[in-house]
Structure formats: structure tokens, C-alpha cells
C-alpha positions as CSV (number, residue, x, y, z in Angstrom):
1,M,0.0,0.0,0.0
2,I,1.3,3.4,-0.9
3,A,0.4,6.6,1.0
4,I,0.0,9.9,-0.8
5,K,-1.3,13.3,0.0
6,T,-4.4,14.8,-1.5
7,A,-2.3,17.3,-3.4
8,D,-0.3,14.5,-5.0
9,L,-3.5,12.7,-6.0
10,T,-4.9,15.8,-7.8
11,Q,-1.6,16.4,-9.6
12,D,-1.0,12.9,-10.8
13,F,-4.4,11.2,-10.8
14,P,-3.8,9.2,-14.0
15,S,-0.7,7.6,-12.6
16,V,-2.3,6.8,-9.3
17,A,-5.4,5.4,-11.0
18,D,-3.2,3.1,-13.1
19,R,-1.5,1.8,-10.0
20,V,-4.9,1.1,-8.4
21,L,-6.0,-0.7,-11.5
22,R,-2.9,-2.9,-11.3
23,G,-3.9,-4.0,-7.8
24,E,-2.0,-1.6,-5.6
25,K,-3.9,0.0,-2.6
26,V,-3.6,3.7,-2.2
27,L,-4.0,5.5,1.1
28,I,-4.9,9.2,0.7
29,A,-3.6,11.0,3.8
30,Q,-6.0,13.6,5.1
31,P,-5.7,16.0,8.0
32,K,-6.7,14.7,11.5
33,S,-6.1,11.1,10.3
34,E,-9.4,11.0,8.3
35,N,-7.7,9.0,5.6
36,L,-9.2,7.5,2.5
37,V,-8.4,4.4,0.6
38,L,-8.6,4.2,-3.1
39,M,-9.5,0.8,-4.6
40,T,-11.1,-0.7,-7.7
41,E,-14.9,-1.2,-7.9
42,K,-14.3,-4.9,-8.1
43,E,-12.4,-4.8,-4.7
44,Y,-15.1,-2.7,-3.2
45,K,-17.9,-5.0,-4.3
46,S,-15.9,-8.0,-2.9
47,L,-15.7,-6.3,0.5
48,E,-19.4,-5.5,0.4
49,Q,-20.2,-9.1,-0.4
50,I,-18.1,-10.2,2.6
51,R,-19.9,-7.8,4.9
52,E,-23.3,-9.0,3.6
53,N,-22.3,-12.6,4.1
54,R,-21.2,-11.9,7.7
55,S,-24.5,-10.1,8.3
56,N,-26.5,-13.0,6.9
57,L,-24.6,-15.5,8.9
58,A,-25.2,-13.6,12.1
59,R,-28.9,-13.3,11.3
60,S,-29.0,-17.0,10.5
61,K,-27.3,-17.9,13.8
62,A,-29.7,-15.6,15.7
63,K,-32.7,-17.3,14.1
64,E,-31.4,-20.7,14.9
65,A,-30.8,-19.7,18.6
66,L,-34.3,-18.3,18.8
67,K,-35.8,-21.5,17.3
68,K,-33.9,-23.6,19.8
69,L,-35.1,-21.4,22.7
70,Q,-38.7,-21.7,21.4
71,Q,-38.4,-25.5,21.2
72,Q,-37.0,-25.6,24.7
73,A,-39.9,-23.4,26.0
74,N,-42.4,-25.7,24.3
75,E,-40.8,-28.8,25.7
76,S,-40.6,-27.4,29.3
77,G,-44.0,-25.7,29.2
78,T,-42.6,-22.3,29.9
79,N,-44.2,-21.0,26.7
80,E,-47.5,-21.1,28.5
81,M,-46.5,-19.1,31.5
82,S,-48.1,-15.7,32.1
83,M,-46.0,-12.6,32.7
84,E,-46.9,-12.7,36.4
85,E,-45.6,-16.3,36.6
86,I,-42.4,-15.4,34.7
87,N,-41.8,-12.4,37.1
88,A,-42.4,-14.6,40.1
89,E,-39.9,-17.2,38.8
90,I,-37.3,-14.4,38.3
91,A,-37.9,-13.0,41.7
92,E,-37.6,-16.4,43.3
93,Y,-34.3,-17.0,41.4
94,R,-32.9,-13.7,42.5
95,K,-33.9,-14.3,46.1
96,E,-32.2,-17.7,46.1
97,N,-29.0,-16.4,44.4
98,N,-28.6,-13.3,46.5
99,S,-28.6,-15.2,49.8
């Protein structure tokens, strides 16, 4: 990865663009460390696909965990408890574990 200043980018954009198209990463140094990275559209789309895949995987794992919890609640009968019963169970648990 090469690092250049904004002024260098504006003065020699064709050369910088050619380097990016050949696979080189370019960091554009900005004040206050608010740097930018120049990459090809193909690389950008690849990164976005990775982000989307991770997000989908996380959603899938959350759905599976919820499904498992629902199944456990059905098997134990806790899915039929009222809020009052649930609150009473929580209060009893806290009482037993704070002693």
C-alpha cells in the first residue's frame, strides 16, 4: 500500500489510478487522520459481499438460537406461562441467588 497526500493525487491522478487498477492499494492521507483508501470497484464489491455474508450468517445464527429457545420453551411448558408467573420465577431465582 502506498500513501499519498491529496495534493499528489490531484496532480498525478492518471498515474495513481493506473497503480490502483494494477492492484495496488492507495491510502490518501488527510488531516486529522481522516484518511481515505482508493480501490477498484471490483475490490469494493468484494468487500461489500463479505460484509453482507457476515451479516446474513449472524442473522441465521440468531434465528437458529431463537428457534432452539422456542423449542425448549415448548418442551418445558414455559411457553404457556403468564408474565406474572415469569416475574415470580425471576424474583424467586434472584432471592435464592442473593442469599
